[in-house]
C-alpha positions in Angstrom: 89.8 110.6 89.8 92.9 108.7 89.1 92.2 105.0 87.9 94.6 101.9 87.9 95.4 100.8 84.4 93.5 98.3 83.1 95.1 94.8 82.5 96.6 94.2 78.9 94.6 92.9 76.2 97.4 91.2 75.0 100.8 90.1 76.2 103.9 90.0 73.4 106.8 87.6 74.6 110.4 87.8 72.8 111.9 84.3 72.7 115.7 84.4 73.1 116.5 84.8 76.7 112.8 84.9 77.7 110.8 81.8 76.4 114.1 79.8 75.5 117.5 79.8 77.8 120.7 78.9 75.6 124.5 79.1 75.9 126.9 81.0 73.8 129.6 78.3 75.1 130.5 75.7 72.4 133.0 73.5 71.6 134.4 75.7 68.7 137.4 77.4 69.1 134.8 80.7 69.3 134.6 82.0 73.0 131.6 82.9 74.0 131.7 86.5 74.0 133.0 86.7 70.8 129.8 84.4 69.1 127.9 87.3 71.3 129.6 90.2 69.6 128.8 88.7 66.0 125.1 88.7 67.4 125.4 92.7 67.3 127.2 93.5 64.7 125.0 95.2 61.6 125.7 92.0 59.5 123.6 90.2 62.1 121.0 92.8 62.2 120.8 92.8 58.1 120.1 88.9 58.2 117.8 89.6 61.2 116.0 91.5 59.0 115.9 89.2 56.0 118.2 91.4 54.1 120.8 88.4 53.5 120.9 84.8 54.0 122.1 82.7 56.7 125.2 81.6 54.9 126.1 85.3 53.4 125.8 86.3 57.0 128.2 83.8 58.3 130.9 84.4 55.2 130.7 88.1 55.8 131.1 87.8 59.8 134.2 85.6 58.8 135.6 88.6 57.0 135.2 90.9 59.8 136.0 88.6 62.9 139.1 87.0 60.8 137.6 83.5 61.4 136.6 80.5 59.3 132.9 80.5 58.2 132.7 77.2 58.8 133.8 77.4 62.4 131.0 80.4 62.6 128.3 77.8 61.4 129.0 75.0 63.9 129.1 77.3 66.9 126.0 78.7 66.1 124.0 75.3 65.5 125.3 74.1 68.7 123.9 77.4 69.8 121.0 76.3 68.4 121.1 73.0 69.8 121.4 74.0 73.5 117.8 75.8 73.5 115.8 75.2 76.3 112.1 76.2 76.7 111.5 77.9 80.3 109.0 75.4 81.4 107.6 77.6 84.1 107.2 80.4 81.0 105.3 78.0 78.8 103.5 76.7 81.5 102.0 80.3 82.1 101.8 80.9 78.5 99.4 77.7 78.5 97.4 79.1 81.3 96.6 82.4 79.5 95.4 80.8 76.8 92.3 79.3 78.3 91.4 83.0 78.7 89.6 84.4 75.5 90.2 87.9 76.7 93.8 87.8 76.3 95.7 87.4 73.2 99.5 86.0 73.2 102.4 86.6 70.7 105.8 86.3 70.0 108.0 89.3 68.6 111.5 88.3 67.8 115.0 89.2 66.3 115.7 86.0 64.3 116.7 85.0 60.7 114.7 83.1 58.4 116.3 80.2 58.7 117.2 80.0 62.4 113.3 80.4 62.9 112.6 77.5 60.8 115.2 75.4 62.7 114.1 76.1 66.2 110.2 75.2 65.0 110.1 71.9 66.9 111.8 73.6 70.2 108.4 74.1 71.6 104.7 74.0 71.0 104.0 77.6 69.3 100.2 76.8 69.8 100.8 78.9 72.7 100.9 82.2 70.6 98.1 83.2 68.5 100.9 84.6 66.3 104.9 85.1 66.0 106.0 87.8 64.2 109.5 87.6 63.2 111.8 90.3 62.4 112.8 88.0 59.0 109.0 88.0 58.0 108.6 92.0 58.6 112.0 93.2 57.1 112.5 95.2 60.9 113.8 94.5 64.2 113.6 95.4 67.5 114.2 98.4 68.8 113.3 100.0 65.6 109.9 101.7 66.8 108.2 100.7 62.9 108.6 97.0 64.1 106.5 97.7 67.4 103.8 99.4 65.4 103.7 96.9 62.8 102.8 94.5 65.5 100.1 96.8 67.1 98.9 96.9 63.5 98.5 93.8 63.1 96.9 92.9 66.3 94.7 96.0 66.3 95.0 97.0 69.5 96.9 100.5 71.4 100.0 100.7 73.0 98.6 101.0 76.2 96.6 97.9 75.7 99.6 95.7 75.1 102.4 94.5 77.6 105.4 93.9 76.1 108.3 91.3 77.6 111.7 91.4 76.7 115.2 90.7 78.5 116.9 93.8 76.4 116.4 97.2 78.3 116.8 98.8 74.9 114.0 96.4 73.2 111.6 97.8 76.1 112.4 101.2 75.7 111.5 101.0 72.3 108.2 99.6 73.0 107.9 101.9 75.4 108.5 104.6 72.9 105.1 103.9 71.1 103.1 103.6 74.1 103.3 100.1 74.7 103.8 99.1 78.4 107.2 97.1 78.5 108.8 95.1 81.1 112.4 94.0 81.1 112.1 90.1 82.1 113.4 88.6 85.0 112.8 85.9 87.7 109.4 87.8 89.1 108.0 88.4 85.5 105.7 85.4 85.4 104.3 86.7 88.9 104.1 90.4 88.1 101.7 89.3 85.3 99.7 86.8 87.1 98.8 89.2 89.7 98.4 92.0 87.2 95.9 89.5 85.3 94.3 88.3 88.5 93.8 90.5 91.1 90.0 91.6 91.9 90.4 94.9 89.6 92.3 92.7 86.9 89.5 90.1 86.8 86.7 92.8 86.7 88.3 94.2 83.8 88.5 90.8 82.1 84.9 90.2 82.2 83.9 93.7 80.9 86.5 92.7 77.6 84.5 89.9 77.0 80.8 91.1 77.9 80.5 94.9 78.2 79.3 95.0 74.2 76.5 92.6 75.3 75.8 94.1 78.6 72.0 93.8 78.8 69.7 95.0 81.5 67.7 93.4 83.8 64.4 94.2 85.0 63.2 93.0 88.7 60.6 90.9 87.0 63.4 89.2 84.7 63.0 91.3 81.4 66.0 91.7 79.8 66.8 94.4 77.0 69.5 96.7 76.0 69.8 100.2 76.5 72.4 103.2 75.9 72.9 104.5 79.3 74.2 101.6 81.0 76.7 101.2 77.9 77.4 105.0 78.1 77.8 104.6 81.9 80.4 101.9 81.5 82.6 103.6 79.2 82.4 107.2 81.4 83.0 105.2 84.4 86.1 103.4 82.9 87.3 106.3 80.2 87.1 103.3 77.9 85.1 103.5 74.7 86.9 100.4 73.3 84.8 98.7 75.9 81.1 99.3 74.2 79.7 99.7 70.4 78.6 103.2 70.5 79.1 106.1 68.5 77.6 109.5 67.6 76.7 108.8 63.9 74.2 111.5 62.7 72.2 111.9 66.3 70.8 114.6 67.9 69.3 113.1 70.9 69.7 110.0 72.3 67.0 107.5 73.5 67.2 105.3 76.8 66.7 102.2 74.7 68.9 100.7 72.2 66.3 98.5 70.9 62.7 98.4 70.7 61.2 99.5 74.5 60.4 97.1 77.1 57.1 97.4 79.2 56.1 100.9 77.8 52.2 100.4 77.0 52.0 102.6 74.1 55.6 101.6 72.9 56.8 104.7 72.2 59.4 106.3 74.6 60.7 109.6 73.4 64.6 110.9 73.6 65.5 111.8 77.0 67.7 114.5 78.1 69.5 112.3 81.0 71.3 109.6 78.1 71.9 112.6 75.6 73.8 114.4 78.4 75.6 111.3 78.9 76.3 110.8 75.1 77.5 114.3 75.0 80.3 113.8 77.6 81.5 110.5 76.5 81.0 110.2 72.8 82.0 114.0 72.1 80.6 114.7 68.8 82.5 117.2 66.5 82.9 119.6 65.3 82.2 121.5 68.3 78.9 123.7 66.8 77.0 120.2 67.0 77.7 119.8 70.8 77.3 123.6 71.4 73.8 123.3 69.2 72.5 120.3 71.2 73.1 121.7 74.6 71.2 125.4 73.4 68.2 122.4 72.8 68.6 121.2 76.0 68.9 124.5 78.3 65.3 125.1 76.4 63.9 122.5 78.7 64.6 123.9 82.2 62.4 124.9 84.4 61.8 128.1 86.5 63.0 125.9 89.7 66.2 124.9 87.8 65.1 121.1 87.2 65.1 119.9 84.1 62.2 118.4 82.2 63.8 114.8 81.6 62.3 114.3 78.1 62.2 115.9 74.5 58.5 116.1 74.8 56.7 118.7 76.4 53.6 116.5 77.0 55.6 114.6 79.4 56.6 116.9 82.0 58.8 114.5 84.2 61.5 115.8 86.7 64.1 114.2 88.4 66.8 115.6 90.7 69.2 113.4 89.7 68.7 114.0 86.1 69.4 117.5 86.4 72.6 116.9 88.2 73.5 114.6 85.3 72.6 117.2 82.9 74.5 119.8 84.8 77.7 117.7 85.0 77.5 117.8 81.2 77.0 121.7 80.3 80.0 121.8 83.3 81.9 119.1 81.5 81.6 121.8 78.4 82.6 124.9 80.5 78.7 126.0 80.4 77.4 124.9 83.7 77.5 128.5 84.8 74.7 129.3 82.6 72.6 127.3 85.0 72.7 128.5 88.7 69.3 128.0 89.3 70.1 124.0 88.4 73.0 123.9 90.9 70.7 125.3 93.5 68.3 122.8 93.1 70.7 120.0 93.3 72.3 121.5 96.4 68.7 121.5 97.7 67.9 118.3 96.9 71.7 117.4 99.1 70.3 120.0 101.7 66.7 118.1 102.2 68.1 114.9 101.9 65.1 114.3 99.0 67.3 111.2 97.8 66.9 108.9 100.9 63.9 107.2 99.4 65.4 107.4 95.9 63.9 109.7 93.2 61.6 109.2 90.1 64.0 107.6 88.3 67.0 106.7 90.7 65.8 103.9 93.6 69.0 104.0 95.5 70.8 107.0 97.9 73.9 105.9 97.2 73.2 105.9 93.2 71.9 109.4 93.7 74.8 110.7 95.8 77.5 109.0 93.4 76.0 110.4 90.3 76.0 114.0 92.3 79.9 113.4 93.0 80.1 112.6 89.3 78.5 116.1 88.8 81.6 117.3 91.6 84.0 115.5 89.2 82.7 117.1 86.0 84.6 120.7 86.5 86.9 121.9 88.8 85.0 125.5 88.9 85.1 126.9 92.2 81.3 127.7 92.9 80.5 124.3 91.5 82.6 122.8 94.1 82.1 125.2 97.2 78.5 124.8 96.5 78.0 121.3 96.9 81.5 120.1 98.0 81.3 120.1 101.9 77.7 119.3 101.9 78.0 116.0 99.6 80.8 115.3 102.4 78.4 115.4 105.3 75.8 113.4 103.3 77.8 110.5 102.5 79.3 110.2 106.0 75.9 109.5 106.7 75.9 106.2 104.4 79.3 105.1 105.6 79.1 101.1 106.9 75.0 100.9 106.0 75.9 98.0 103.8 73.8 97.6 100.3 74.3 96.2 97.2 77.6 96.3 95.0 76.6 99.0 93.0 75.4 100.9 96.3 79.3 100.6 98.2 81.1 101.0 94.9 79.1 104.5 94.2 79.5 105.2 97.9 83.4 104.1 98.2 83.9 106.4 94.5 82.2 109.3 96.3 83.6 109.0 99.6 87.5 108.3 97.6 87.2 111.8 95.6 86.0 113.7 98.8 89.4 112.4 101.3 86.4 110.1 103.3 88.1 106.8 104.8 85.9 103.9 103.9 87.7 100.7 104.4 85.0 98.7 105.5 82.7 99.6 102.7 86.1 98.9 100.2 86.1 95.1 102.2 82.5 94.4 101.8 82.7 95.2 97.9 85.7 92.8 97.5 83.4 90.0 99.3 80.7 90.7 97.0 82.6 89.7 93.5 81.4 86.8 91.6 83.4 84.1 90.3 83.9 85.1 86.9 85.2 88.5 87.9 82.1 90.7 87.7 79.4 92.2 90.5 75.7 91.0 90.7 73.9 94.4 89.2 72.2 96.5 91.8 69.1 98.3 91.1 70.3 101.7 88.8 67.4 103.0 87.9 63.4 102.5 88.1 60.6 103.1 85.6 59.1 106.3 87.1 55.2 105.1 86.9 55.4 101.5 88.0 58.2 101.8 89.9 60.0 98.6 88.0 63.5 98.5 88.9 66.6 98.2 86.5 70.3 96.7 87.1 72.9 96.0 85.0 76.0 93.8 85.8 78.5 95.3 83.4 77.4 98.9 85.2 78.1 97.3 88.5 80.8 95.6 87.5 82.8 98.9 85.9 81.9 100.8 89.0 83.5 98.3 91.3 87.0 98.7 89.4 86.7 102.1 89.8 85.9 102.0 93.4 88.5 99.5 94.1 91.3 101.3 91.6 90.8 105.0 93.4 
């Protein structure tokens, strides 16, 4: 599936002709165009990199343009005096500063002495940091300057939006993967829409909360689980949302800490969580993955279903667990080894065995959603032919039936991938968004023995983002 990009985690603004307006018209004998010509010379670039002082820059420019150095100094002094902050942009940046999920930076080609003189022209507290060419020893559009900024703010290029009035500077930013836009009258409106549409608000909620995305039972017990964190990263294809790494593990446990509501206090690692971790974290070398898949294949039963746990004394099965494991095998191009499992999943669809939920997954829409995820795991012709049309007919049966935000989101995702129109459900999902940008967690899974239901707000929000972005 195609997803809209996440909104940026930081915005980087130019100063001149973006934050500030200024005039090159002065009372000196130097025409405005001549003043601009001086700004584009290698001499001025050296000044902006901090390689020469401003006085030396004026002297060298005077020689090049046959002008008095004092006249050049006066012209630029008047130009600096004309600097005026764009109050609309300043107001927009102040609003952004209220959002802890967004950081705002300035990045400017400016000499040391000039920057010191304009220090009183605006409230620099609207920026988390200002990067000047004089301090960095490099200037836009040199690619190393953009990389320098990315290194210091510790973000990837696609997590950053850069705004500049010069197209060549925007092109430089784009060359290192930054999302760049040439500044214009509609820039603030465009950024506001990017950050504050329903999808953008959902992302921003996850930026702030996904790493603490605890699950909760229908009895109010809160706990941390690996499956939810992995599912958030898998749904949005963004591992930076969660703090998980493969490490030295061979298998994974549903719980990331002490098991809750388990009378004996012992909960074995399971194939469902392990399959999801293999998909999201992709351990290396490939031999590690192959050996784990080989081990998992030993837990398939005669009818094609998989045992849920790496504990043969706990003989538990669930068709959606089997579908999730099969998705992992298909992702690693080994799905053809599990033909009986594919038939088992098909029978689940054919017989509507999911309609009251399954042992571990209580919602029929979640069940169909995970089978849809299985279809998305591979373009294998046999997989698509076996499940595609049957899944489409089953998901059509669910249209307009309402449900929780999670039910609606997973239904919409599955409908969209199969080309099924679902505008009524899409509108219903939009109506359920909370003021903080999240969606309330519906019941994603349940304890097999007790039927205690478990939800997770971050998972539901990730699913809603995916649904509304598709």
